[in-house]
C-alpha positions as CSV (number, residue, x, y, z in Angstrom):
1,M,-89.2,22.6,-35.5
2,K,-88.5,25.6,-37.7
3,K,-86.6,28.6,-36.3
4,G,-89.7,30.9,-36.6
5,K,-91.8,28.4,-34.6
6,I,-89.2,28.1,-31.9
7,I,-89.0,31.8,-31.5
8,L,-92.8,32.1,-31.4
9,F,-92.9,29.3,-28.8
10,F,-90.4,31.1,-26.5
11,I,-92.3,34.4,-26.9
12,I,-95.6,32.7,-25.9
13,F,-93.9,30.8,-23.0
14,A,-92.3,34.0,-21.7
15,G,-95.6,35.9,-21.9
16,I,-97.4,33.2,-20.0
17,T,-94.6,32.9,-17.4
18,T,-94.5,36.7,-16.9
19,G,-98.3,36.9,-16.7
20,C,-98.3,34.1,-14.1
21,I,-95.6,35.8,-12.0
22,F,-97.4,39.2,-12.1
23,A,-100.8,37.5,-11.3
24,G,-99.1,35.8,-8.4
25,F,-97.6,39.0,-7.1
26,S,-101.0,40.8,-7.5
27,I,-102.6,38.2,-5.3
28,V,-99.9,38.5,-2.7
29,F,-100.1,42.3,-2.9
30,S,-103.9,42.3,-2.5
31,L,-103.6,40.0,0.6
32,A,-100.9,42.0,2.3
33,E,-102.1,43.1,5.7
34,T,-102.2,46.7,6.9
35,P,-99.5,46.9,9.6
36,L,-100.1,47.7,13.2
37,F,-97.1,49.1,15.1
38,S,-95.7,49.4,18.6
39,L,-93.1,52.1,19.3
40,P,-89.4,51.9,18.6
41,V,-88.5,53.4,22.0
42,H,-90.0,51.8,25.0
43,N,-88.9,54.1,27.8
44,L,-90.3,57.4,26.7
45,E,-88.7,59.2,29.6
46,D,-85.5,58.9,27.6
47,V,-87.0,61.1,24.8
48,T,-85.9,64.8,25.3
49,G,-87.5,66.2,22.1
50,V,-89.6,65.3,19.1
51,Q,-90.1,66.2,15.5
52,V,-93.5,65.0,14.1
53,F,-94.6,63.9,10.6
54,H,-94.6,67.0,8.4
55,D,-93.0,69.4,10.9
56,N,-92.0,72.5,9.0
57,R,-88.2,72.9,9.0
58,S,-85.9,75.3,7.3
59,T,-85.6,73.6,3.9
60,Q,-88.0,70.7,3.7
61,S,-91.2,69.1,5.1
62,H,-90.3,66.4,7.6
63,I,-91.7,63.0,6.6
64,G,-91.5,61.0,9.8
65,F,-91.0,61.1,13.6
66,D,-87.8,62.0,15.3
67,F,-87.1,61.0,18.9
68,K,-84.3,63.0,20.5
69,L,-82.2,60.7,22.7
70,E,-79.3,62.0,24.7
71,T,-78.4,58.8,26.5
72,N,-77.6,55.3,25.1
73,T,-81.0,53.9,24.2
74,V,-82.2,50.5,22.9
75,I,-84.2,50.8,19.7
76,F,-86.8,48.2,19.1
77,A,-88.5,46.8,16.0
78,P,-92.1,48.2,16.0
79,I,-93.2,45.3,13.9
80,S,-92.0,42.0,12.5
81,G,-90.4,41.8,9.1
82,K,-87.2,41.3,7.1
83,I,-84.2,43.5,7.3
84,T,-83.5,44.6,3.7
85,N,-80.8,47.2,4.3
86,V,-78.4,48.3,7.0
87,N,-76.3,51.1,5.5
88,K,-74.2,54.0,6.8
89,H,-74.0,57.2,4.7
90,M,-73.4,60.9,4.9
91,M,-76.3,63.3,4.5
92,S,-76.1,66.6,2.6
93,N,-75.5,68.4,5.9
94,G,-72.3,66.4,6.5
95,Y,-73.8,64.3,9.3
96,W,-73.5,60.5,9.2
97,I,-76.5,58.2,9.7
98,I,-77.2,54.4,9.6
99,D,-80.4,53.4,7.8
100,V,-82.2,50.2,8.9
101,N,-85.0,49.1,6.6
102,I,-87.6,46.6,7.5
103,K,-89.7,45.0,4.8
104,I,-93.1,44.3,6.3
105,N,-94.9,42.8,3.3
106,A,-95.5,43.5,-0.4
107,K,-97.1,46.9,0.4
108,W,-95.3,48.2,3.4
109,T,-91.7,49.1,4.4
110,M,-90.4,50.7,7.6
111,F,-87.4,52.9,7.9
112,I,-85.5,53.7,11.1
113,A,-82.3,55.9,10.9
114,F,-79.8,55.9,13.7
115,E,-78.5,59.5,13.9
116,P,-76.0,60.0,16.8
117,W,-75.4,63.4,15.3
118,T,-71.8,63.2,14.2
119,T,-69.7,64.4,11.2
120,E,-66.9,61.9,12.0
121,E,-67.0,58.6,10.1
122,S,-65.0,56.9,12.9
123,V,-67.9,57.7,15.3
124,I,-70.5,56.3,12.9
125,D,-68.4,53.1,12.5
126,D,-68.5,52.7,16.3
127,Q,-72.3,53.2,16.1
128,M,-72.5,50.5,13.5
129,L,-71.0,48.1,16.1
130,S,-74.0,48.8,18.2
131,I,-76.5,47.7,15.5
132,S,-77.6,44.2,16.3
133,V,-79.2,43.3,13.0
134,K,-77.9,42.8,9.5
135,T,-79.3,42.6,6.0
136,G,-81.3,39.4,5.5
137,D,-82.3,39.0,9.2
138,T,-85.9,38.4,10.1
139,V,-86.9,40.3,13.2
140,A,-89.8,39.9,15.6
141,V,-91.9,42.8,17.0
142,N,-90.1,44.4,20.0
143,Q,-86.8,42.7,19.1
144,S,-83.8,45.0,19.6
145,L,-82.4,46.6,16.4
146,G,-79.4,48.0,18.3
147,I,-78.5,50.9,20.6
148,L,-78.3,54.6,19.6
149,N,-75.1,56.0,21.0
150,P,-75.6,59.8,21.0
151,I,-72.7,62.2,20.9
152,P,-72.6,63.9,24.4
153,G,-73.7,67.5,24.2
154,S,-74.6,67.4,20.5
155,E,-77.5,69.4,19.1
156,F,-80.0,66.7,18.1
157,P,-79.0,63.0,18.5
158,H,-82.1,61.0,17.5
159,I,-83.7,58.2,15.5
160,H,-85.8,59.0,12.5
161,W,-88.8,56.8,12.0
162,T,-91.2,56.6,9.0
163,I,-93.0,54.1,6.8
164,T,-93.8,53.8,3.1
165,N,-96.8,52.5,1.3
166,H,-96.1,50.9,-2.1
167,T,-98.6,50.7,-4.9
168,L,-99.0,47.7,-7.2
169,W,-97.0,49.7,-9.8
170,G,-94.1,50.4,-7.5
171,K,-94.9,54.0,-6.5
172,R,-93.9,54.8,-2.9
173,Q,-95.6,57.2,-0.6
174,H,-94.4,58.2,2.9
175,V,-97.2,58.0,5.4
176,S,-97.3,58.7,9.1
177,P,-96.6,55.8,11.5
178,Y,-99.0,57.4,14.0
179,D,-102.0,56.4,11.9
180,Y,-100.9,52.7,12.1
181,L,-100.1,52.4,15.8
182,N,-101.8,50.0,18.1
183,E,-104.2,51.8,20.6
184,Q,-101.8,51.8,23.5
185,A,-98.9,53.1,21.4
186,K,-101.1,55.8,19.8
187,V,-102.0,57.1,23.3
188,L,-98.4,57.1,24.4
189,L,-97.2,58.9,21.3
190,W,-100.0,61.5,21.5
191,E,-99.1,62.3,25.1
192,L,-95.4,62.4,24.3
193,C,-95.9,64.8,21.4
194,L,-98.2,67.0,23.4
195,S,-95.6,67.3,26.1
196,F,-93.3,69.0,23.5
197,G,-96.1,71.2,22.1
198,K,-96.6,69.0,19.0
199,F,-99.7,67.4,17.4
200,P,-98.9,64.1,15.6
201,E,-102.0,64.1,13.5
202,D,-101.7,67.6,12.1
203,P,-100.6,67.6,8.5
204,I,-98.5,70.7,9.2
205,S,-97.4,71.4,12.8
């Protein structure tokens, strides 16, 4: 076979293979179910404050729910999925957090951040020891992700909870977890937010 024909063969083969892979992904993407969540905190009496999706704050719009937790609290997976990331890092305000990402399916990813509200790396390293999952794990709904260990007396120890909706072309959009809760969880979260003067469905609260 001449060199030109060999090159043409590989171009055609690569095109067919790429097309098949994309077509397969498109099918998987189109069949991906819309998620239905429970809550990441089961004992809502432990929650001493909330920030809701799109709360106005000093410098940015808030894209998720915060649950202020001032005692050691177990955090649960609101849905089954695969842990794609467990990562500590420092935010621009100097506070350390631990991100836990749960890949639900081709369209949906959940993000829970453990924020004990510390500027000390040694404290966040101790918090990491209380995270019970690792990258690559598969978790079931209501399985423990770990324990938030808040800093006593700190301003706002909390978890941050949000989800992203991915398009077929890779664009990500943050959407409110409230809209995808099961009926019981939706009622509980509504009542919790109202108790702190918040409205979870409002685009700007």
